[in-house]
N, C-alpha and C positions, 0 to 999 in steps of 0.2 A: 505494500498501499506505499502509495506516494504520499509524504507528508509536504503541507501544505504553511507555507508561516504568514499571519496576520499583515496586511496591506496596509494598513492606514492605523497607527497608533494616537490618539489625542489624550493631551496631560495637562489636565487642570492644574493652575498654578506653575505654569513651564518655565517661567522666568526667576523662581524664588530659589532656595536653599536647593533644596532638595532636587524641584521639578526640573532648573538648569542640568543639573549632571545628568536626569534619566534622558532628557533631550540630547545631550552631546553624545551620550553611549547610545543610545537605541539609535539614533540618524543615521549611525553607520549600516544599519544592518535594514530599517523598514523607514516608511515614512512618516513622519514625525508631525503632530500639529501641535506647537505649544498655543496654550488657550490662557486667556489673561482677562483683565480688567479692560484693556484696551479694544480685544477683538472678541470678546465673547460673542456679542450681537451676531456677529458673521458667523459664528460656529453653532447656532442654535439650531435644531435642525437637521445638521450636515449627522452623517452616520460614522461610525468609527468600529474597526473589527474588535478594538480595544479601547479602554477609556480609563486611566490611570488618574486618581482624586491624588495632587501630591502639594493641594492647597492647603499652607496652615492658616492657623489664628492671628489674623492681623490683630486680635487686642487681646495676645496673648498676658498682657503684665494684668489687666482688667481679669481676663477668664483665673488669675492664678489667684488672685485678691478674693474672686468671687464664685468660687467651683460648683456652687449649687446652682445659682443663678446661669452661669456657662451652662452647666450639663443643660436645663433647662429649654436655654436659648437654642 
């Protein structure tokens, strides 16, 4: 049986610390679309073979100070 690899990978948070590393590594082997605040609206409705959520919490300090509220949010 022939193995096929994914054609397109979308990475939410593709310019963040983790996301940018994933983009750099994976783009060597796959078509990668980094999804950011700037291009999010253009990516809505598009189809990806794999979608990786590398989006971090931009309110990390607040979340550390308010863990219950952060969990609820």
